N, C-alpha and C positions, 0 to 999 in steps of 0.2 A: 424276834421281827424281822424277817428275811427282805434283803433289800428288791425294792420292787426292780419290776421289769422294765427295760429299756426300750424304751422306741427301736431303737439300732438293732437290736438283736430281735423282735420281736421281723423287721424289716428283710433282714436277711435269713430267718427263717421262713418266710412267705416267700421270699424269690426263689428258696431253695427247691419248696417243694414246685411252687410251678416250672420250676427250668429243670426239675429233674437233675441237676448238679450246680454244685458245690462252685464251680470252677464259672461255668454261665450266668451263674448269680452274680459271681465277683462282679465281671464281665460288665454285668446290666449295672451294679452299684458304682461301677467302677472306682473296685478298691482290691488289694493283694487276692487273692484265696486263701490266706492264712488268715485276715481279717475276719471273713464271713464262718471260717472253720470256729476260728475264737467265741465269735457272738454266740454262734452253735452253740459252744459247748458254755459259757457264761449263761445261755436260758436253761439250757437243759440242768445246770448246776444249782441256779435257782430257784427252780420247780422241783427238782429232787424227782425228777418222773425221765426216762428215755423218749424223745421223739420223733425221732428218725433213726431206724436202720438202716446200719450201712454198711456196701460190699463195693469187691473191687467192682462190679459195672454196672450198679443198682442204688435208686433209693428208696423205700418203701416205709409211710407217716407206721409209728404204731398207735394204738386208741386213743392214747392220750394226747400224742401228734395231732390226730382228726380231731378231736374235738378241738383243740387248742387252735388251726388252722382256723377251725371255721371263728371264732372270735376275734383271733387276730386280724381278717381281712376286715371284719367290722368297726374293731377299732382302729386303723390304718384308715380305713376308711373315711372316719369320724374326723380322726384327724386332720385329711386333708380338707374336708367341708370343714372345719373352723378356718385353717389357712386360708382359702379362698372365701371366706366371708368377710375375712378383713383385707383382702386386696380386692375385694370387689370398690374400695372405695379408693383406688389410687387408678389412673386413665393408661397409665404405662404395662404394656405387656412385658412380664418379665416371669421369670421363674423354668422351669427342669420342660422339655416337651421332648418324652418317649415314641416314636413311630414306630410300627411296624411295616413292611410294605412286601409284596411277591415280587421277584427278580423280575419285572418288565417291563421298569423307568424307561421312557421317552426322550428325547432333549429336551422336550417341551416341558415334561412333568421336572426334571433336571432345574430349569430355569426357574419354572415357578419357584421350587423351594429354594434357591437362592436368593430370588424374589424379598420370600419371604424372611429368609434370614437377613438381608440387608434393611427390609424395614421394621424389623423388630431384634434389635443387636442385641437385649438385653436378656432374649429366651437363648437356653442353652438346648439346642436341638439336637437328639441323635434320632437319626434315622439304620433302620436296622431293616438289613435283606433276609426275610425267612420261609422256606418254602412250606412252613406248618404254623398252622392255628394257632399264635399265643394265646395265651389267657390273660385278656385285659381285666378281669373281675380281678389277679392276684396283687395290680397294683403297679406292675411289672411297665407297663407301657398305659399312654393316654389314648391312645385311637390306632387303628387300624386300617389298610386298605386292602381289603380283599376281594377277590371273586365270588362270585354268588352272591347270595341272598340270603343260606342259612344263619340263624342267628340264637346264641346261647341265652337262656333267662336274663333277662337281667343288663339286656346290650339291647344297641339303638342301631338302628344300619340305615343310613342314606344314600341312595341309588346316583354317583354320579357320572356313568357312561350304561351305555348300551350300544355293544357291540355287534355285529353280524357278522358270523361267522359261515367263511368260506372253504371249501375243499380248492387246495390248489398246487399246482407240480408244476415243474420246467417244462418248458417245450422238448428238449435233449431228453428228459427223461420219458416223457411222452412216448417222444421218436423210437426211444429203444424199447420200452417195455410196454408200447399199446398207450391207450385214453378208456377207459374204463366207459362201458357204455351204462349198468348198474352198479346198485349198490354190490349185489354179490360178487362182482367183479374186481371189486376192492380183497377179496380173499387171496388175489394170486399179485398184491401188489406191498409195496414197503411202505407203510402209514409211521409217518412221524408223530412221536405223542409228546400230550404230557403229563401232567399229574392229576387224578382227581382229589381234589383237597388238599394236595399238596404233600398228598404221604405215598399213594399208589401212580404206577403207571395207566394214566387212559384205558378201557378195553372198548368202551362205544364210543361209538357217535350218530349227535341226534340227526333223523329224518325230518323235512320239512312236512312229512304228511303225517309225521307224530309218531313216538316211538325211537329205539334206537336199533343200530346197527351194528355189532360189532368189528373189533378191528383190534389188527396184531401188528407190531413192529418193531425193530432191535433199535429204533434211535428213539432217546426218550431225552426229554426235557423240561424244567418246569422255565425256563428261558424263552417267549416268543421270541425275541430278534434273533436268537442262534433257530428256533424249529424254522422261521423265514431264510435265515442263511443255508442252512440244508439244504430244502424246499429250492433255491434259485441253484445250490451246488449238484441239482440230481440227483438226492438221496433220498424222494420220495412224496409222496401226497402227506401233504400237510392240513390238519382244518386251523386254520387260523384267523383272529378280526381282520377284517376287513380294512382298519384302520391302519393294522401294523404291516399290509402289502400294498395299503396304497400306489407307492412309487412302482413299486415292480408291477404290479398291474398296469401302471401306467405306461411304462417302458419294456412290458411284453416280454420280462426274463422270467413271470409269474404268469400261467393262464388259469382262470376256475375250472375246475372239473365238476360232471354232477352237478350242474348247478339249479338242477328241479327235483333232484332226491334229497342233498347231503347241503346240512345247514341248521344251522340254529341263530340264538342271539345269545353272547356273553354279558356280562356284566360286572360292573366296576364299582363298591360301595364304599363307604366311609362307613367306621362302625367306629361304639365308643361307647362307655360305662354309661346308662342313664342314672342322670344324678338330679337333684333338685338345682344346686349351683353348681355352674361351666368355667372351668378355668377359663381365666381370658386367653391364655395362649394355645389352648384347646381351638375355641372358638375362631379364633384368627387364624389358625392353621386349617379350620375347615372351609373360615373364608375363602381363604386363598386355593384349596385344592377348588370351590363351586365355581370359583372364577378361571380355574385353568380348563375344566372339562372341556366346552366348549371349545375350546384352542385343541383339542386332542381329537375332537370330533369332526373338524374340516376336513 
């Protein structure tokens, strides 16, 4: 009779598949890369099948690997729920908490996270900044902050912030390149662009009357503070949340352009897997972010 599969081997397998990288999975698990490779090898040896096809540049699942991946996710989910049912009788908030966030953290959010860590010293908090959407269903992360409201099946999203978007530029830039009078004029301007879904440079900006306007630019970043700094430096026109550039607008280092033409709303949501039982540390962190959101909106 073959030896039973160990949970650590299943977890290593699921993390590697979700991360598409042995090295990244090892980082998420907090173990050496060799340990993850060894666990994968043991798992394949126990089952007698190849689960992952490895090349120097990519990883892909075999047919057996695809089948196991679905079952492994369910098994790890069941283990997490079993652990949660025990923890629920304990009022102390403890345990691991892995959070994914876009690279837009401001000082007030930093303070809120530090306050959470101070209040709950038994929580092993890991905050990872990622420009891509992480797979919450794989078990690698407990929750994520995301711009937008698009959700995969099995996920729950709670909107924390609704932020008006403004097109802004520095007075020096406008003095040098002229102030656009219509959306069409942006074709002759440098636009400072973010990323769409954290993967590709955005190519359109929303119009207040509905629809989108195609834009191009040579400066792209997924960090909102950097885009704001680029606008202040006269590098172009940026479309940014009002809260991000509130100080610059007050000091007139940035001014709004096309206020009746360009604009929309950015949303920041906290996203997590829908489960019957929520881990106490997840609930506590959600509560901390809900308390922080009004401070950012001021």
